[in-house]
C-alpha positions as CSV (number, residue, x, y, z in Angstrom):
1,M,0.0,0.0,0.0
2,A,1.2,3.6,-0.8
3,G,-0.8,6.5,0.7
4,G,-3.7,4.2,1.4
5,R,-4.0,3.1,-2.3
6,R,-3.5,-0.4,-3.6
7,T,-0.3,-0.7,-5.7
8,R,1.5,-3.2,-7.9
9,H,5.0,-3.5,-9.1
10,T,6.1,-4.2,-12.6
11,T,8.9,-3.8,-15.1
12,A,8.0,-2.4,-18.5
13,I,9.1,-0.8,-21.8
14,V,7.4,2.4,-22.8
15,I,6.1,1.6,-26.3
16,D,3.7,4.6,-26.8
17,R,2.7,7.9,-25.2
18,T,-0.5,9.9,-25.5
19,K,-1.1,13.4,-24.2
20,L,-3.7,13.7,-21.4
21,G,-4.9,17.1,-20.2
22,E,-2.3,19.9,-19.8
23,S,0.6,18.1,-18.3
24,D,0.0,14.4,-18.1
25,L,0.7,11.4,-20.3
26,I,-0.9,8.0,-20.8
27,L,1.8,5.5,-21.2
28,T,1.4,2.3,-23.2
29,L,3.6,-0.4,-21.6
30,L,5.0,-3.7,-22.6
31,E,5.0,-5.3,-19.2
32,A,7.3,-8.0,-17.9
33,D,4.9,-10.9,-18.7
34,G,4.4,-9.6,-22.2
35,S,0.9,-8.2,-21.7
36,Q,0.1,-4.6,-22.7
37,G,-0.6,-2.2,-19.9
38,R,-1.6,1.5,-19.7
39,A,-0.8,4.0,-16.9
40,V,-1.1,7.7,-16.3
41,A,2.2,9.6,-15.7
42,K,1.0,12.7,-13.9
43,G,3.0,15.9,-14.7
44,A,5.2,14.0,-17.1
45,R,5.0,16.8,-19.7
46,K,6.1,19.5,-17.3
47,P,9.6,20.7,-18.0
48,G,11.8,19.5,-15.2
49,G,9.1,17.3,-13.7
50,K,10.4,14.2,-11.8
51,L,8.8,11.8,-14.3
52,A,9.6,13.7,-17.5
53,A,13.0,12.1,-18.3
54,R,12.0,8.7,-16.9
55,V,9.0,7.9,-19.1
56,Q,10.3,8.7,-22.6
57,L,9.5,6.4,-25.5
58,F,11.9,3.4,-25.5
59,C,12.7,3.6,-21.8
60,E,12.8,0.4,-19.7
61,L,11.4,1.0,-16.3
62,D,10.9,-0.4,-12.8
63,L,7.5,0.8,-11.9
64,L,5.2,1.1,-8.9
65,L,1.7,1.7,-10.1
66,A,-1.2,2.9,-8.0
67,L,-4.2,0.9,-9.1
68,G,-7.0,3.0,-10.6
69,R,-10.6,2.4,-11.5
70,N,-9.9,2.9,-15.2
71,L,-6.2,3.5,-15.5
72,D,-3.3,2.8,-13.1
73,V,-1.2,5.8,-12.1
74,V,2.6,5.9,-11.9
75,A,3.6,6.3,-8.3
76,E,7.3,5.6,-8.7
77,A,9.5,5.1,-11.8
78,Q,13.1,4.0,-11.9
79,L,15.0,3.8,-15.2
80,T,16.6,0.4,-15.8
81,D,17.7,1.2,-19.4
82,P,16.9,4.6,-21.0
83,H,18.4,3.5,-24.4
84,A,19.8,7.0,-24.4
85,T,22.1,6.6,-27.4
86,L,19.0,6.4,-29.6
87,R,18.0,10.0,-28.9
88,G,19.2,12.7,-31.2
89,D,19.8,10.4,-34.1
90,L,16.8,10.4,-36.5
91,A,17.7,7.1,-38.2
92,R,17.9,5.3,-34.9
93,V,14.9,7.0,-33.4
94,S,12.9,6.1,-36.5
95,A,14.1,2.4,-36.4
96,A,13.3,2.1,-32.7
97,S,9.9,3.7,-33.3
98,V,9.1,0.8,-35.6
99,V,10.0,-1.7,-32.9
100,C,7.6,0.0,-30.5
101,E,4.9,0.3,-33.1
102,V,5.0,-3.4,-33.8
103,A,5.3,-4.2,-30.1
104,R,2.1,-2.2,-29.5
105,L,0.2,-4.1,-32.3
106,T,1.4,-7.5,-31.2
107,S,0.8,-7.3,-27.4
108,F,-2.6,-7.2,-25.7
109,P,-4.1,-6.5,-22.2
110,D,-4.5,-9.6,-20.1
111,A,-2.7,-11.7,-22.7
112,P,0.8,-12.6,-21.4
113,D,3.5,-13.6,-23.8
114,T,6.9,-13.8,-22.2
115,F,8.6,-14.0,-25.6
116,L,7.8,-10.3,-26.3
117,P,9.6,-8.2,-23.6
118,P,13.2,-9.6,-24.0
119,I,13.1,-9.5,-27.8
120,C,11.7,-5.9,-27.8
121,S,14.5,-5.0,-25.4
122,R,17.1,-6.7,-27.5
123,A,15.8,-5.0,-30.7
124,L,16.1,-1.6,-29.1
125,L,19.6,-2.4,-28.1
126,A,20.3,-3.5,-31.6
127,C,19.1,-0.2,-32.9
128,E,21.8,1.4,-30.7
129,Q,24.5,-1.1,-31.7
130,A,24.0,-1.1,-35.5
131,P,27.2,0.2,-37.1
132,D,25.5,1.7,-40.1
133,Q,22.2,2.1,-41.9
134,P,22.1,-1.3,-43.6
135,H,22.5,-3.1,-40.3
136,L,19.9,-0.8,-38.7
137,D,17.5,-1.9,-41.4
138,V,18.4,-5.5,-40.8
139,A,17.8,-5.1,-37.0
140,V,14.3,-3.7,-37.5
141,A,13.4,-6.3,-40.2
142,A,14.7,-9.1,-37.9
143,Y,12.6,-8.0,-34.9
144,V,9.4,-7.7,-36.9
145,L,9.8,-11.0,-38.7
146,K,10.8,-12.8,-35.5
147,V,7.8,-11.5,-33.6
148,L,5.3,-12.2,-36.4
149,S,6.8,-15.7,-36.9
150,H,6.4,-16.4,-33.2
151,Q,2.8,-15.3,-33.4
152,G,2.0,-17.6,-36.3
153,W,2.8,-15.5,-39.4
154,R,6.1,-17.2,-40.5
155,P,6.7,-17.0,-44.2
156,V,7.3,-20.2,-46.2
157,L,10.7,-19.7,-47.9
158,D,12.1,-23.0,-48.9
159,S,9.5,-24.0,-51.4
160,C,6.4,-22.7,-53.2
161,V,3.7,-21.9,-50.6
162,A,1.1,-22.7,-53.2
163,C,2.3,-26.0,-54.7
164,G,5.3,-27.0,-52.7
165,E,7.6,-27.1,-55.7
166,V,11.1,-25.6,-56.0
167,P,12.8,-23.5,-57.2
168,V,11.0,-20.3,-56.1
169,S,11.5,-16.9,-57.6
170,R,8.8,-14.7,-56.2
171,F,7.5,-13.6,-52.8
172,S,4.0,-12.6,-51.7
173,A,2.9,-11.6,-48.3
174,L,-0.7,-12.2,-49.3
175,A,0.1,-15.8,-50.4
176,G,2.2,-16.5,-47.3
177,G,5.7,-16.6,-48.7
178,A,7.8,-17.8,-51.6
179,L,6.2,-18.8,-55.0
180,C,7.4,-20.6,-58.0
181,E,7.1,-18.7,-61.3
182,S,4.0,-20.6,-62.4
183,C,2.0,-20.0,-59.3
184,A,3.1,-16.4,-59.1
185,R,1.2,-15.7,-62.3
186,E,-2.0,-16.3,-60.2
187,I,-1.0,-13.9,-57.4
188,E,-1.2,-10.2,-58.0
189,G,1.8,-8.2,-56.7
190,A,4.2,-11.1,-56.2
191,E,7.7,-9.6,-56.0
192,P,10.7,-11.1,-57.7
193,V,13.3,-12.3,-55.2
194,D,16.6,-14.1,-55.7
195,A,18.2,-16.9,-53.6
196,T,20.2,-14.4,-51.5
197,T,17.2,-12.4,-50.5
198,L,15.3,-15.6,-49.5
199,A,18.3,-16.8,-47.5
200,W,18.5,-13.5,-45.7
201,L,14.7,-13.6,-44.9
202,E,15.3,-17.0,-43.3
203,A,18.3,-15.6,-41.4
204,L,16.1,-12.8,-40.0
205,V,14.0,-15.4,-38.3
206,R,16.6,-17.9,-37.3
207,S,19.8,-15.9,-36.5
208,T,20.6,-13.9,-33.4
209,F,20.9,-10.2,-33.4
210,D,24.6,-10.5,-32.6
211,H,25.1,-12.6,-35.7
212,L,23.0,-10.3,-37.9
213,L,24.8,-7.2,-36.8
214,A,28.1,-8.7,-37.6
215,A,27.2,-10.1,-41.0
216,P,28.2,-8.1,-44.1
217,V,25.2,-6.8,-45.9
218,E,24.9,-4.4,-48.8
219,A,22.7,-1.4,-48.5
220,A,20.4,-2.3,-51.4
221,L,19.7,-5.7,-50.0
222,A,19.0,-4.4,-46.5
223,S,16.6,-1.9,-48.0
224,E,14.9,-4.7,-50.0
225,L,14.5,-6.8,-46.8
226,L,13.0,-4.0,-44.9
227,A,10.5,-3.2,-47.6
228,L,9.5,-6.9,-47.9
229,V,9.1,-7.2,-44.1
230,H,7.0,-4.0,-44.1
231,V,4.5,-5.4,-46.5
232,W,4.5,-8.7,-44.6
233,A,3.7,-6.9,-41.3
234,A,1.1,-4.6,-42.8
235,T,-0.6,-7.5,-44.5
236,H,-0.8,-9.9,-41.5
237,L,-1.4,-7.2,-38.8
238,D,-4.0,-5.7,-41.1
239,A,-2.8,-2.2,-40.1
240,R,-1.2,0.8,-41.6
241,L,2.2,1.0,-40.0
242,R,2.9,4.8,-39.9
243,A,6.2,4.6,-38.1
244,F,7.4,1.9,-40.5
245,E,6.4,4.0,-43.5
246,F,8.3,6.9,-42.1
247,N,11.3,4.7,-41.4
248,L,11.3,3.6,-45.0
249,S,11.5,7.2,-46.2
250,V,14.4,8.3,-43.9
C-alpha cells in the first residue's frame, strides 16, 4: 500500500505515449509478462518534472503503479535502461519507433506472452548497436519478422507456398511466402526475389541479433529486406504502420 492506495510493481518498456490534459501522459507499456498495460504519468509533460525524463519512449522502467478504476497511475518510476544513445539520431529513433509500433500491435491487455519483452529490449539495443544504416534496417526487419513468426505468421521460404515445388523466384505476403514462377502468375503483386534475399529472410527469423549485426550486408539488399518485411507486417497485422512507413522514407 502507498498512501492508502493499492499498488502493484512491474517492469515495463514504454512503447507509446498519448497526451492527457495539460501536463499528463498516458503510457502504453509492454510489461514483464508480455501483456500490454496503460498507466497515467502525472506531470510528465512539465519541464523538469520528476517523471519527464523517466517515461520517454523506448525507456525500460521499474514501476510502482497505484491501481485506478480505469487506469493505473505511476507512483514511482526508476530507469533500468533509457536507451539513451537512440536519442538525437533520426535514423535510430525512426528504427526504434518501428520496434515500438509493432510491439504495440502484437501485445494485448491480459494476454501474457513472455517472448515479447526480451526480444523488444534486444531489438532496441540492436538499434543502438547497429554500425550503419544497412544493419539498422536488418535489425528492424529481424525484430518484426521474429515476432510475427512467433505469433503464427512465419513465411514459407524453402518451397512454393502454393504448390510445394522448387525453385522459387517470387515472394508474396498475401500468399504467405515464396512462390514458383508458375504459381506467381496467379498472385497479384508477387515480388521477384533471388536466392540471396530468400536466405536473408530465413536468417532474419533464425539468426541472433549479434550474428546479424556482424554479418556483411549491402545497402540495397538491406533496404529490400526492410521493404518486404514492411509489406509482410502490414498484411498480416492488417494495419497501416505509420512509423514503419516513415522509417522507409528516412
